[in-house]
PDB file of N, CA, C, O and CB in Angstrom:
ATOM      1  N   UNK A   1       0.845  -0.980  -0.152  1.00  0.00           N
ATOM      2  CA  UNK A   1       0.272   0.007   0.102  1.00  0.00           C
ATOM      3  C   UNK A   1       1.262   1.340  -0.098  1.00  0.00           C
ATOM      4  O   UNK A   1       2.417   1.448   0.314  1.00  0.00           O
ATOM      5  CB  UNK A   1      -0.276  -0.233   1.369  1.00  0.00           C
ATOM      6  N   UNK A   2       0.427   2.395  -0.902  1.00  0.00           N
ATOM      7  CA  UNK A   2       0.841   3.454  -0.715  1.00  0.00           C
ATOM      8  C   UNK A   2       0.940   4.156   0.553  1.00  0.00           C
ATOM      9  O   UNK A   2       0.047   3.655   1.237  1.00  0.00           O
ATOM     10  CB  UNK A   2       0.318   3.971  -1.403  1.00  0.00           C
ATOM     11  N   UNK A   3       1.559   5.077   1.270  1.00  0.00           N
ATOM     12  CA  UNK A   3       1.241   6.170   2.092  1.00  0.00           C
ATOM     13  C   UNK A   3       2.674   7.332   2.097  1.00  0.00           C
ATOM     14  O   UNK A   3       3.890   7.247   1.927  1.00  0.00           O
ATOM     15  CB  UNK A   3       0.840   5.476   3.684  1.00  0.00           C
ATOM     16  N   UNK A   4       1.859   8.199   2.342  1.00  0.00           N
ATOM     17  CA  UNK A   4       2.521   9.592   2.448  1.00  0.00           C
ATOM     18  C   UNK A   4       2.039  10.548   3.496  1.00  0.00           C
ATOM     19  O   UNK A   4       0.939  10.513   4.049  1.00  0.00           O
ATOM     20  CB  UNK A   4       2.366  10.300   1.180  1.00  0.00           C
ATOM     21  N   UNK A   5       2.975  11.379   3.690  1.00  0.00           N
ATOM     22  CA  UNK A   5       2.958  12.546   4.992  1.00  0.00           C
ATOM     23  C   UNK A   5       2.276  13.800   4.049  1.00  0.00           C
ATOM     24  O   UNK A   5       2.560  13.999   2.867  1.00  0.00           O
ATOM     25  CB  UNK A   5       4.911  13.057   5.789  1.00  0.00           C
ATOM     26  N   UNK A   6       1.472  14.463   4.723  1.00  0.00           N
ATOM     27  CA  UNK A   6       1.411  15.657   4.747  1.00  0.00           C
ATOM     28  C   UNK A   6       0.652  15.967   5.320  1.00  0.00           C
ATOM     29  O   UNK A   6       0.237  15.148   6.140  1.00  0.00           O
ATOM     30  CB  UNK A   6       1.392  16.157   3.933  1.00  0.00           C
ATOM     31  N   UNK A   7      -0.127  17.571   5.252  1.00  0.00           N
ATOM     32  CA  UNK A   7      -0.767  18.219   6.467  1.00  0.00           C
ATOM     33  C   UNK A   7      -1.978  18.618   5.793  1.00  0.00           C
ATOM     34  O   UNK A   7      -2.277  18.780   4.610  1.00  0.00           O
ATOM     35  CB  UNK A   7       0.061  19.478   7.212  1.00  0.00           C
ATOM     36  N   UNK A   8      -2.783  18.767   7.240  1.00  0.00           N
ATOM     37  CA  UNK A   8      -4.508  19.203   6.703  1.00  0.00           C
ATOM     38  C   UNK A   8      -4.715  20.605   6.365  1.00  0.00           C
ATOM     39  O   UNK A   8      -4.567  21.590   7.088  1.00  0.00           O
ATOM     40  CB  UNK A   8      -5.730  18.967   7.937  1.00  0.00           C
ATOM     41  N   UNK A   9      -5.162  20.519   4.881  1.00  0.00           N
ATOM     42  CA  UNK A   9      -6.009  21.599   4.654  1.00  0.00           C
ATOM     43  C   UNK A   9      -6.942  22.387   5.151  1.00  0.00           C
ATOM     44  O   UNK A   9      -6.957  23.570   5.489  1.00  0.00           O
ATOM     45  CB  UNK A   9      -6.402  21.418   4.057  1.00  0.00           C
ATOM     46  N   UNK A  10      -8.051  21.171   5.133  1.00  0.00           N
ATOM     47  CA  UNK A  10      -9.490  21.515   5.208  1.00  0.00           C
ATOM     48  C   UNK A  10      -9.859  20.078   6.113  1.00  0.00           C
ATOM     49  O   UNK A  10      -9.473  18.909   6.117  1.00  0.00           O
ATOM     50  CB  UNK A  10     -10.353  21.745   3.481  1.00  0.00           C
ATOM     51  N   UNK A  11     -10.968  21.022   6.959  1.00  0.00           N
ATOM     52  CA  UNK A  11     -11.561  19.854   7.613  1.00  0.00           C
ATOM     53  C   UNK A  11     -13.038  20.330   7.961  1.00  0.00           C
ATOM     54  O   UNK A  11     -13.557  20.211   9.071  1.00  0.00           O
ATOM     55  CB  UNK A  11     -10.681  19.376   8.965  1.00  0.00           C
ATOM     56  N   UNK A  12     -13.649  20.904   6.802  1.00  0.00           N
ATOM     57  CA  UNK A  12     -14.562  21.114   7.043  1.00  0.00           C
ATOM     58  C   UNK A  12     -16.116  20.244   7.117  1.00  0.00           C
ATOM     59  O   UNK A  12     -17.167  20.497   7.706  1.00  0.00           O
ATOM     60  CB  UNK A  12     -14.372  21.884   6.488  1.00  0.00           C
ATOM     61  N   UNK A  13     -15.619  18.943   6.079  1.00  0.00           N
ATOM     62  CA  UNK A  13     -16.329  17.869   5.976  1.00  0.00           C
ATOM     63  C   UNK A  13     -16.326  16.955   7.236  1.00  0.00           C
ATOM     64  O   UNK A  13     -15.488  16.895   8.136  1.00  0.00           O
ATOM     65  CB  UNK A  13     -15.890  17.231   4.857  1.00  0.00           C
ATOM     66  N   UNK A  14     -17.616  16.181   7.046  1.00  0.00           N
ATOM     67  CA  UNK A  14     -17.650  15.359   8.509  1.00  0.00           C
ATOM     68  C   UNK A  14     -16.682  13.828   7.706  1.00  0.00           C
ATOM     69  O   UNK A  14     -16.762  12.957   6.840  1.00  0.00           O
ATOM     70  CB  UNK A  14     -19.882  14.910   9.280  1.00  0.00           C
ATOM     71  N   UNK A  15     -16.066  14.225   8.474  1.00  0.00           N
ATOM     72  CA  UNK A  15     -15.049  12.253   8.556  1.00  0.00           C
ATOM     73  C   UNK A  15     -14.442  12.180   7.109  1.00  0.00           C
ATOM     74  O   UNK A  15     -14.127  11.190   6.449  1.00  0.00           O
ATOM     75  CB  UNK A  15     -16.464  10.287   8.731  1.00  0.00           C
ATOM     76  N   UNK A  16     -14.382  13.317   6.854  1.00  0.00           N
ATOM     77  CA  UNK A  16     -13.098  13.418   5.363  1.00  0.00           C
ATOM     78  C   UNK A  16     -12.197  14.879   5.736  1.00  0.00           C
ATOM     79  O   UNK A  16     -12.658  15.849   6.336  1.00  0.00           O
ATOM     80  CB  UNK A  16     -14.147  13.746   3.275  1.00  0.00           C
ATOM     81  N   UNK A  17     -11.170  14.774   5.346  1.00  0.00           N
ATOM     82  CA  UNK A  17     -10.246  16.002   5.664  1.00  0.00           C
ATOM     83  C   UNK A  17      -9.407  16.008   3.990  1.00  0.00           C
ATOM     84  O   UNK A  17      -9.389  15.098   3.161  1.00  0.00           O
ATOM     85  CB  UNK A  17      -8.975  15.640   7.347  1.00  0.00           C
ATOM     86  N   UNK A  18      -8.905  17.099   3.931  1.00  0.00           N
ATOM     87  CA  UNK A  18      -8.267  17.334   2.572  1.00  0.00           C
ATOM     88  C   UNK A  18      -6.836  17.305   2.835  1.00  0.00           C
ATOM     89  O   UNK A  18      -6.422  18.073   3.703  1.00  0.00           O
ATOM     90  CB  UNK A  18      -8.691  18.715   1.865  1.00  0.00           C
ATOM     91  N   UNK A  19      -6.151  16.676   2.334  1.00  0.00           N
ATOM     92  CA  UNK A  19      -4.571  16.385   2.916  1.00  0.00           C
ATOM     93  C   UNK A  19      -3.730  16.837   2.281  1.00  0.00           C
ATOM     94  O   UNK A  19      -3.480  16.023   1.393  1.00  0.00           O
ATOM     95  CB  UNK A  19      -4.082  15.106   3.030  1.00  0.00           C
ATOM     96  N   UNK A  20      -2.944  17.921   2.175  1.00  0.00           N
ATOM     97  CA  UNK A  20      -1.965  18.683   0.787  1.00  0.00           C
ATOM     98  C   UNK A  20      -0.842  17.396   1.435  1.00  0.00           C
ATOM     99  O   UNK A  20      -0.632  17.007   2.584  1.00  0.00           O
ATOM    100  CB  UNK A  20      -1.264  21.090   0.881  1.00  0.00           C
ATOM    101  N   UNK A  21      -0.152  16.899  -0.204  1.00  0.00           N
ATOM    102  CA  UNK A  21       1.342  16.477  -0.010  1.00  0.00           C
ATOM    103  C   UNK A  21       2.495  16.866  -1.302  1.00  0.00           C
ATOM    104  O   UNK A  21       2.532  16.548  -2.490  1.00  0.00           O
ATOM    105  CB  UNK A  21       1.293  14.771   0.176  1.00  0.00           C
ATOM    106  N   UNK A  22       3.306  17.629  -0.511  1.00  0.00           N
ATOM    107  CA  UNK A  22       4.369  18.154  -0.979  1.00  0.00           C
ATOM    108  C   UNK A  22       5.675  17.319  -1.249  1.00  0.00           C
ATOM    109  O   UNK A  22       6.532  17.258  -0.366  1.00  0.00           O
ATOM    110  CB  UNK A  22       4.576  19.093  -0.181  1.00  0.00           C
ATOM    111  N   UNK A  23       5.920  16.385  -2.995  1.00  0.00           N
ATOM    112  CA  UNK A  23       6.827  16.128  -3.130  1.00  0.00           C
ATOM    113  C   UNK A  23       7.924  16.908  -4.065  1.00  0.00           C
ATOM    114  O   UNK A  23       7.781  18.091  -4.373  1.00  0.00           O
ATOM    115  CB  UNK A  23       6.548  15.154  -3.279  1.00  0.00           C
ATOM    116  N   UNK A  24       9.005  16.129  -4.467  1.00  0.00           N
ATOM    117  CA  UNK A  24       9.898  16.704  -5.706  1.00  0.00           C
ATOM    118  C   UNK A  24      10.086  16.105  -6.714  1.00  0.00           C
ATOM    119  O   UNK A  24      10.611  14.993  -6.773  1.00  0.00           O
ATOM    120  CB  UNK A  24      11.075  16.966  -5.489  1.00  0.00           C
ATOM    121  N   UNK A  25       9.590  16.907  -7.862  1.00  0.00           N
ATOM    122  CA  UNK A  25      10.075  15.894  -9.365  1.00  0.00           C
ATOM    123  C   UNK A  25      10.701  16.968 -10.267  1.00  0.00           C
ATOM    124  O   UNK A  25      10.575  18.175 -10.478  1.00  0.00           O
ATOM    125  CB  UNK A  25       8.540  15.031 -10.404  1.00  0.00           C
ATOM    126  N   UNK A  26      11.667  15.611 -10.826  1.00  0.00           N
ATOM    127  CA  UNK A  26      12.533  15.901 -11.580  1.00  0.00           C
ATOM    128  C   UNK A  26      12.444  16.327 -13.143  1.00  0.00           C
ATOM    129  O   UNK A  26      12.043  15.633 -14.077  1.00  0.00           O
ATOM    130  CB  UNK A  26      13.150  15.008 -11.394  1.00  0.00           C
ATOM    131  N   UNK A  27      12.828  17.384 -13.164  1.00  0.00           N
ATOM    132  CA  UNK A  27      12.246  17.803 -15.037  1.00  0.00           C
ATOM    133  C   UNK A  27      13.238  17.135 -15.804  1.00  0.00           C
ATOM    134  O   UNK A  27      14.363  16.949 -15.340  1.00  0.00           O
ATOM    135  CB  UNK A  27      12.297  19.746 -15.671  1.00  0.00           C
ATOM    136  N   UNK A  28      12.743  16.565 -17.528  1.00  0.00           N
ATOM    137  CA  UNK A  28      13.187  15.470 -17.899  1.00  0.00           C
ATOM    138  C   UNK A  28      14.447  15.989 -18.604  1.00  0.00           C
ATOM    139  O   UNK A  28      15.538  15.423 -18.684  1.00  0.00           O
ATOM    140  CB  UNK A  28      12.197  14.658 -18.667  1.00  0.00           C
ATOM    141  N   UNK A  29      14.060  17.238 -19.123  1.00  0.00           N
ATOM    142  CA  UNK A  29      15.470  17.755 -19.483  1.00  0.00           C
ATOM    143  C   UNK A  29      16.241  18.131 -18.973  1.00  0.00           C
ATOM    144  O   UNK A  29      17.427  17.811 -18.890  1.00  0.00           O
ATOM    145  CB  UNK A  29      15.621  18.427 -20.040  1.00  0.00           C
ATOM    146  N   UNK A  30      15.400  19.212 -18.361  1.00  0.00           N
ATOM    147  CA  UNK A  30      16.604  20.076 -17.312  1.00  0.00           C
ATOM    148  C   UNK A  30      17.370  19.457 -16.031  1.00  0.00           C
ATOM    149  O   UNK A  30      18.418  19.846 -15.517  1.00  0.00           O
ATOM    150  CB  UNK A  30      15.851  21.332 -16.589  1.00  0.00           C
ATOM    151  N   UNK A  31      16.600  18.460 -15.696  1.00  0.00           N
ATOM    152  CA  UNK A  31      17.225  18.252 -14.545  1.00  0.00           C
ATOM    153  C   UNK A  31      17.294  18.471 -13.280  1.00  0.00           C
ATOM    154  O   UNK A  31      18.015  17.877 -12.477  1.00  0.00           O
ATOM    155  CB  UNK A  31      17.842  18.430 -14.663  1.00  0.00           C
ATOM    156  N   UNK A  32      16.197  19.732 -12.971  1.00  0.00           N
ATOM    157  CA  UNK A  32      16.088  20.728 -12.019  1.00  0.00           C
ATOM    158  C   UNK A  32      14.738  20.046 -10.936  1.00  0.00           C
ATOM    159  O   UNK A  32      13.573  19.845 -11.280  1.00  0.00           O
ATOM    160  CB  UNK A  32      15.750  22.344 -12.891  1.00  0.00           C
ATOM    161  N   UNK A  33      15.225  19.850  -9.868  1.00  0.00           N
ATOM    162  CA  UNK A  33      13.900  19.531  -9.392  1.00  0.00           C
ATOM    163  C   UNK A  33      13.252  20.735  -8.351  1.00  0.00           C
ATOM    164  O   UNK A  33      13.691  21.678  -7.692  1.00  0.00           O
ATOM    165  CB  UNK A  33      14.024  18.075  -8.636  1.00  0.00           C
ATOM    166  N   UNK A  34      11.518  19.893  -8.715  1.00  0.00           N
ATOM    167  CA  UNK A  34      10.984  21.067  -7.840  1.00  0.00           C
ATOM    168  C   UNK A  34       9.887  21.078  -7.313  1.00  0.00           C
ATOM    169  O   UNK A  34      10.308  20.383  -6.389  1.00  0.00           O
ATOM    170  CB  UNK A  34      10.920  22.124  -8.374  1.00  0.00           C
ATOM    171  N   UNK A  35       9.038  21.203  -7.095  1.00  0.00           N
ATOM    172  CA  UNK A  35       8.432  20.997  -5.736  1.00  0.00           C
ATOM    173  C   UNK A  35       6.555  20.896  -6.103  1.00  0.00           C
ATOM    174  O   UNK A  35       5.758  21.831  -6.031  1.00  0.00           O
ATOM    175  CB  UNK A  35       8.977  22.550  -4.576  1.00  0.00           C
ATOM    176  N   UNK A  36       6.337  19.817  -6.395  1.00  0.00           N
ATOM    177  CA  UNK A  36       5.059  19.397  -7.001  1.00  0.00           C
ATOM    178  C   UNK A  36       3.911  18.963  -5.738  1.00  0.00           C
ATOM    179  O   UNK A  36       4.178  17.997  -5.022  1.00  0.00           O
ATOM    180  CB  UNK A  36       5.417  18.046  -8.070  1.00  0.00           C
ATOM    181  N   UNK A  37       2.764  19.665  -5.549  1.00  0.00           N
ATOM    182  CA  UNK A  37       1.851  19.639  -4.808  1.00  0.00           C
ATOM    183  C   UNK A  37       0.488  18.442  -4.999  1.00  0.00           C
ATOM    184  O   UNK A  37       0.007  18.253  -6.116  1.00  0.00           O
ATOM    185  CB  UNK A  37       1.548  20.961  -4.900  1.00  0.00           C
ATOM    186  N   UNK A  38       0.223  18.059  -4.364  1.00  0.00           N
ATOM    187  CA  UNK A  38      -1.032  17.623  -5.015  1.00  0.00           C
ATOM    188  C   UNK A  38      -2.032  17.048  -3.413  1.00  0.00           C
ATOM    189  O   UNK A  38      -1.633  16.654  -2.317  1.00  0.00           O
ATOM    190  CB  UNK A  38      -0.580  16.135  -6.419  1.00  0.00           C
ATOM    191  N   UNK A  39      -3.184  17.216  -3.882  1.00  0.00           N
ATOM    192  CA  UNK A  39      -4.390  17.233  -2.421  1.00  0.00           C
ATOM    193  C   UNK A  39      -5.433  16.079  -2.551  1.00  0.00           C
ATOM    194  O   UNK A  39      -6.226  15.842  -3.462  1.00  0.00           O
ATOM    195  CB  UNK A  39      -5.492  18.847  -2.341  1.00  0.00           C
ATOM    196  N   UNK A  40      -5.197  15.423  -1.356  1.00  0.00           N
ATOM    197  CA  UNK A  40      -5.874  13.792  -1.643  1.00  0.00           C
ATOM    198  C   UNK A  40      -7.137  14.186  -0.665  1.00  0.00           C
ATOM    199  O   UNK A  40      -6.917  14.959   0.268  1.00  0.00           O
ATOM    200  CB  UNK A  40      -4.711  12.056  -0.978  1.00  0.00           C
ATOM    201  N   UNK A  41      -8.193  13.766  -0.830  1.00  0.00           N
ATOM    202  CA  UNK A  41      -9.480  13.691   0.588  1.00  0.00           C
ATOM    203  C   UNK A  41      -9.319  12.188   0.867  1.00  0.00           C
ATOM    204  O   UNK A  41      -9.435  11.200   0.143  1.00  0.00           O
ATOM    205  CB  UNK A  41     -11.528  14.118   0.108  1.00  0.00           C
ATOM    206  N   UNK A  42      -8.959  12.382   2.386  1.00  0.00           N
ATOM    207  CA  UNK A  42      -8.739  11.030   2.763  1.00  0.00           C
ATOM    208  C   UNK A  42     -10.659  10.813   3.771  1.00  0.00           C
ATOM    209  O   UNK A  42     -11.704  11.404   3.496  1.00  0.00           O
ATOM    210  CB  UNK A  42      -6.829  10.932   3.975  1.00  0.00           C
ATOM    211  N   UNK A  43     -10.451   9.953   4.688  1.00  0.00           N
ATOM    212  CA  UNK A  43     -11.179   9.477   5.531  1.00  0.00           C
ATOM    213  C   UNK A  43     -10.275   9.861   6.756  1.00  0.00           C
ATOM    214  O   UNK A  43      -9.045   9.833   6.811  1.00  0.00           O
ATOM    215  CB  UNK A  43     -11.553   8.034   5.260  1.00  0.00           C
ATOM    216  N   UNK A  44     -11.550  10.379   8.125  1.00  0.00           N
ATOM    217  CA  UNK A  44     -10.763  10.931   9.268  1.00  0.00           C
ATOM    218  C   UNK A  44     -11.513  10.287  10.386  1.00  0.00           C
ATOM    219  O   UNK A  44     -12.453  11.013  10.710  1.00  0.00           O
ATOM    220  CB  UNK A  44     -10.699  12.605   9.368  1.00  0.00           C
ATOM    221  N   UNK A  45     -11.449   9.191  11.099  1.00  0.00           N
ATOM    222  CA  UNK A  45     -11.808   8.382  11.785  1.00  0.00           C
ATOM    223  C   UNK A  45     -11.077   9.080  13.087  1.00  0.00           C
ATOM    224  O   UNK A  45     -11.750   8.850  14.092  1.00  0.00           O
ATOM    225  CB  UNK A  45     -11.514   6.982  11.272  1.00  0.00           C
ATOM    226  N   UNK A  46     -10.040   9.770  13.338  1.00  0.00           N
ATOM    227  CA  UNK A  46      -9.061   9.777  14.182  1.00  0.00           C
ATOM    228  C   UNK A  46      -9.370  11.606  14.484  1.00  0.00           C
ATOM    229  O   UNK A  46      -8.727  12.211  15.341  1.00  0.00           O
ATOM    230  CB  UNK A  46      -7.440   9.116  13.453  1.00  0.00           C
ATOM    231  N   UNK A  47      -9.931  11.959  14.033  1.00  0.00           N
ATOM    232  CA  UNK A  47     -10.564  13.603  14.294  1.00  0.00           C
ATOM    233  C   UNK A  47      -9.270  14.788  13.831  1.00  0.00           C
ATOM    234  O   UNK A  47      -8.889  15.637  14.637  1.00  0.00           O
ATOM    235  CB  UNK A  47     -10.999  13.870  16.371  1.00  0.00           C
ATOM    236  N   UNK A  48      -8.888  14.713  12.892  1.00  0.00           N
ATOM    237  CA  UNK A  48      -7.825  15.675  12.809  1.00  0.00           C
ATOM    238  C   UNK A  48      -8.175  17.332  12.675  1.00  0.00           C
ATOM    239  O   UNK A  48      -9.318  17.657  12.353  1.00  0.00           O
ATOM    240  CB  UNK A  48      -7.035  15.226  11.612  1.00  0.00           C
ATOM    241  N   UNK A  49      -7.585  17.921  12.824  1.00  0.00           N
ATOM    242  CA  UNK A  49      -7.570  19.336  12.697  1.00  0.00           C
ATOM    243  C   UNK A  49      -6.724  19.378  11.628  1.00  0.00           C
ATOM    244  O   UNK A  49      -5.886  18.604  11.166  1.00  0.00           O
ATOM    245  CB  UNK A  49      -7.140  20.170  13.899  1.00  0.00           C
ATOM    246  N   UNK A  50      -7.397  21.144  11.159  1.00  0.00           N
ATOM    247  CA  UNK A  50      -6.492  21.785  10.063  1.00  0.00           C
ATOM    248  C   UNK A  50      -4.944  22.021  10.906  1.00  0.00           C
ATOM    249  O   UNK A  50      -4.648  22.071  12.100  1.00  0.00           O
ATOM    250  CB  UNK A  50      -7.281  23.456   9.438  1.00  0.00           C
ATOM    251  N   UNK A  51      -4.403  22.097  10.028  1.00  0.00           N
ATOM    252  CA  UNK A  51      -2.873  22.520  10.366  1.00  0.00           C
ATOM    253  C   UNK A  51      -1.625  20.836  11.015  1.00  0.00           C
ATOM    254  O   UNK A  51      -0.404  20.706  10.930  1.00  0.00           O
ATOM    255  CB  UNK A  51      -3.171  24.003  12.016  1.00  0.00           C
ATOM    256  N   UNK A  52      -2.544  20.019  11.514  1.00  0.00           N
ATOM    257  CA  UNK A  52      -1.970  18.603  12.102  1.00  0.00           C
ATOM    258  C   UNK A  52      -1.408  18.205  10.432  1.00  0.00           C
ATOM    259  O   UNK A  52      -1.759  18.542   9.301  1.00  0.00           O
ATOM    260  CB  UNK A  52      -3.463  17.263  13.009  1.00  0.00           C
ATOM    261  N   UNK A  53      -0.168  17.145  11.114  1.00  0.00           N
ATOM    262  CA  UNK A  53       1.045  16.403   9.922  1.00  0.00           C
ATOM    263  C   UNK A  53       0.120  15.167   9.977  1.00  0.00           C
ATOM    264  O   UNK A  53      -0.122  15.050  11.178  1.00  0.00           O
ATOM    265  CB  UNK A  53       3.116  16.046  10.489  1.00  0.00           C
ATOM    266  N   UNK A  54      -0.486  14.245   9.357  1.00  0.00           N
ATOM    267  CA  UNK A  54      -0.991  12.959   9.177  1.00  0.00           C
ATOM    268  C   UNK A  54       0.100  12.495   7.810  1.00  0.00           C
ATOM    269  O   UNK A  54       0.595  13.036   6.821  1.00  0.00           O
ATOM    270  CB  UNK A  54      -2.845  12.996   8.859  1.00  0.00           C
ATOM    271  N   UNK A  55       0.095  11.049   8.529  1.00  0.00           N
ATOM    272  CA  UNK A  55       0.508   9.640   7.308  1.00  0.00           C
ATOM    273  C   UNK A  55      -1.282   9.211   6.963  1.00  0.00           C
ATOM    274  O   UNK A  55      -2.260   9.307   7.706  1.00  0.00           O
ATOM    275  CB  UNK A  55       1.734   7.714   8.374  1.00  0.00           C
ATOM    276  N   UNK A  56      -1.170   8.721   5.532  1.00  0.00           N
ATOM    277  CA  UNK A  56      -2.448   8.676   5.030  1.00  0.00           C
ATOM    278  C   UNK A  56      -2.331   7.518   4.393  1.00  0.00           C
ATOM    279  O   UNK A  56      -1.204   7.635   3.913  1.00  0.00           O
ATOM    280  CB  UNK A  56      -2.916   9.785   4.224  1.00  0.00           C
ATOM    281  N   UNK A  57      -2.760   6.395   4.035  1.00  0.00           N
ATOM    282  CA  UNK A  57      -2.622   5.102   3.395  1.00  0.00           C
ATOM    283  C   UNK A  57      -3.561   4.825   2.568  1.00  0.00           C
ATOM    284  O   UNK A  57      -4.598   5.434   2.828  1.00  0.00           O
ATOM    285  CB  UNK A  57      -2.556   4.101   4.207  1.00  0.00           C
ATOM    286  N   UNK A  58      -3.615   4.132   1.651  1.00  0.00           N
ATOM    287  CA  UNK A  58      -4.171   3.329   0.471  1.00  0.00           C
ATOM    288  C   UNK A  58      -5.354   2.833   1.023  1.00  0.00           C
ATOM    289  O   UNK A  58      -5.296   2.371   2.163  1.00  0.00           O
ATOM    290  CB  UNK A  58      -3.247   2.149  -0.104  1.00  0.00           C
ATOM    291  N   UNK A  59      -6.200   2.841   0.546  1.00  0.00           N
ATOM    292  CA  UNK A  59      -7.646   2.004   1.159  1.00  0.00           C
ATOM    293  C   UNK A  59      -8.452   1.578  -0.280  1.00  0.00           C
ATOM    294  O   UNK A  59      -8.072   1.955  -1.389  1.00  0.00           O
ATOM    295  CB  UNK A  59      -8.885   3.260   2.319  1.00  0.00           C
ATOM    296  N   UNK A  60      -9.870   0.552   0.005  1.00  0.00           N
ATOM    297  CA  UNK A  60     -10.199   0.388  -1.241  1.00  0.00           C
ATOM    298  C   UNK A  60     -11.135   1.865  -0.961  1.00  0.00           C
ATOM    299  O   UNK A  60     -10.997   2.655  -0.027  1.00  0.00           O
ATOM    300  CB  UNK A  60     -10.925  -1.237  -1.727  1.00  0.00           C
ATOM    301  N   UNK A  61     -12.349   1.941  -2.380  1.00  0.00           N
ATOM    302  CA  UNK A  61     -12.601   3.158  -2.442  1.00  0.00           C
ATOM    303  C   UNK A  61     -13.802   3.298  -1.342  1.00  0.00           C
ATOM    304  O   UNK A  61     -14.488   2.302  -1.110  1.00  0.00           O
ATOM    305  CB  UNK A  61     -12.880   3.569  -3.903  1.00  0.00           C
ATOM    306  N   UNK A  62     -14.082   4.633  -0.606  1.00  0.00           N
ATOM    307  CA  UNK A  62     -15.128   5.133   0.207  1.00  0.00           C
ATOM    308  C   UNK A  62     -16.189   5.454  -0.359  1.00  0.00           C
ATOM    309  O   UNK A  62     -17.275   5.053   0.058  1.00  0.00           O
ATOM    310  CB  UNK A  62     -14.831   6.090   0.862  1.00  0.00           C
ATOM    311  N   UNK A  63     -16.043   6.369  -1.591  1.00  0.00           N
ATOM    312  CA  UNK A  63     -16.601   7.332  -2.227  1.00  0.00           C
ATOM    313  C   UNK A  63     -15.989   7.444  -3.053  1.00  0.00           C
ATOM    314  O   UNK A  63     -14.839   7.014  -3.139  1.00  0.00           O
ATOM    315  CB  UNK A  63     -16.827   8.313  -1.762  1.00  0.00           C
ATOM    316  N   UNK A  64     -16.802   8.267  -4.181  1.00  0.00           N
ATOM    317  CA  UNK A  64     -16.353   9.160  -5.835  1.00  0.00           C
ATOM    318  C   UNK A  64     -14.656   9.230  -5.780  1.00  0.00           C
ATOM    319  O   UNK A  64     -13.906   8.427  -6.334  1.00  0.00           O
ATOM    320  CB  UNK A  64     -17.112  11.281  -5.941  1.00  0.00           C
ATOM    321  N   UNK A  65     -14.394   9.988  -5.253  1.00  0.00           N
ATOM    322  CA  UNK A  65     -13.477  11.032  -4.608  1.00  0.00           C
ATOM    323  C   UNK A  65     -12.257  10.503  -3.301  1.00  0.00           C
ATOM    324  O   UNK A  65     -11.141  10.952  -3.039  1.00  0.00           O
ATOM    325  CB  UNK A  65     -14.610  12.152  -3.924  1.00  0.00           C
ATOM    326  N   UNK A  66     -12.959   9.508  -2.753  1.00  0.00           N
ATOM    327  CA  UNK A  66     -12.176   9.170  -1.487  1.00  0.00           C
ATOM    328  C   UNK A  66     -11.610   7.762  -1.325  1.00  0.00           C
ATOM    329  O   UNK A  66     -12.263   6.722  -1.242  1.00  0.00           O
ATOM    330  CB  UNK A  66     -13.043   9.395  -0.326  1.00  0.00           C
ATOM    331  N   UNK A  67     -10.113   7.923  -1.289  1.00  0.00           N
ATOM    332  CA  UNK A  67      -9.921   6.333  -1.575  1.00  0.00           C
ATOM    333  C   UNK A  67      -8.466   6.396  -0.781  1.00  0.00           C
ATOM    334  O   UNK A  67      -7.462   5.713  -0.983  1.00  0.00           O
ATOM    335  CB  UNK A  67      -9.874   5.726  -3.520  1.00  0.00           C
ATOM    336  N   UNK A  68      -8.717   7.559   0.291  1.00  0.00           N
ATOM    337  CA  UNK A  68      -7.309   7.544   1.781  1.00  0.00           C
ATOM    338  C   UNK A  68      -7.654   7.509   2.918  1.00  0.00           C
ATOM    339  O   UNK A  68      -8.524   8.323   3.226  1.00  0.00           O
ATOM    340  CB  UNK A  68      -6.342   8.785   2.043  1.00  0.00           C
ATOM    341  N   UNK A  69      -7.228   6.749   3.799  1.00  0.00           N
ATOM    342  CA  UNK A  69      -7.596   6.778   5.115  1.00  0.00           C
ATOM    343  C   UNK A  69      -6.078   7.636   5.519  1.00  0.00           C
ATOM    344  O   UNK A  69      -5.069   7.813   4.836  1.00  0.00           O
ATOM    345  CB  UNK A  69      -7.974   5.081   5.855  1.00  0.00           C
ATOM    346  N   UNK A  70      -6.495   8.157   7.237  1.00  0.00           N
ATOM    347  CA  UNK A  70      -5.412   8.671   7.640  1.00  0.00           C
ATOM    348  C   UNK A  70      -5.002   7.363   8.766  1.00  0.00           C
ATOM    349  O   UNK A  70      -5.736   6.679   9.479  1.00  0.00           O
ATOM    350  CB  UNK A  70      -5.664  10.285   8.208  1.00  0.00           C
ATOM    351  N   UNK A  71      -3.894   7.358   8.625  1.00  0.00           N
ATOM    352  CA  UNK A  71      -3.660   6.242   9.499  1.00  0.00           C
ATOM    353  C   UNK A  71      -2.782   6.403  10.934  1.00  0.00           C
ATOM    354  O   UNK A  71      -2.477   5.577  11.794  1.00  0.00           O
ATOM    355  CB  UNK A  71      -2.987   5.270   8.627  1.00  0.00           C
ATOM    356  N   UNK A  72      -2.465   8.141  10.764  1.00  0.00           N
ATOM    357  CA  UNK A  72      -1.933   8.248  12.057  1.00  0.00           C
ATOM    358  C   UNK A  72      -2.177   9.797  11.907  1.00  0.00           C
ATOM    359  O   UNK A  72      -2.033  10.241  10.768  1.00  0.00           O
ATOM    360  CB  UNK A  72      -0.322   7.609  12.376  1.00  0.00           C
ATOM    361  N   UNK A  73      -2.547  10.729  12.960  1.00  0.00           N
ATOM    362  CA  UNK A  73      -1.522  12.108  13.162  1.00  0.00           C
ATOM    363  C   UNK A  73      -0.361  12.557  14.046  1.00  0.00           C
ATOM    364  O   UNK A  73      -0.392  12.773  15.257  1.00  0.00           O
ATOM    365  CB  UNK A  73      -2.225  13.039  13.465  1.00  0.00           C
ATOM    366  N   UNK A  74       0.484  12.638  13.356  1.00  0.00           N
ATOM    367  CA  UNK A  74       1.767  12.752  13.656  1.00  0.00           C
ATOM    368  C   UNK A  74       1.943  14.118  14.164  1.00  0.00           C
ATOM    369  O   UNK A  74       2.993  13.909  14.773  1.00  0.00           O
ATOM    370  CB  UNK A  74       2.605  12.427  12.543  1.00  0.00           C
ATOM    371  N   UNK A  75       1.718  15.255  14.350  1.00  0.00           N
ATOM    372  CA  UNK A  75       1.321  16.619  14.685  1.00  0.00           C
ATOM    373  C   UNK A  75       0.268  17.177  15.139  1.00  0.00           C
ATOM    374  O   UNK A  75       0.244  18.394  15.321  1.00  0.00           O
ATOM    375  CB  UNK A  75       1.414  17.193  13.922  1.00  0.00           C
TER     376      UNK A  75
END
């Protein structure tokens, strides 16, 4: 299963949070690294708040856009 560490950007929905994951990618021609951000909808049984650092893991589809689940709250 894939796991990512990111920060909670929105916790306004019931049992769902928006987690922003920042990674670095390398340009194929110029080989320069650049910051790449992606936002995931994750199921939140633990009750994370905005600004928390969380670890998310892949899970079965819970709804149309929600395929991730929070496994632990780091901060």
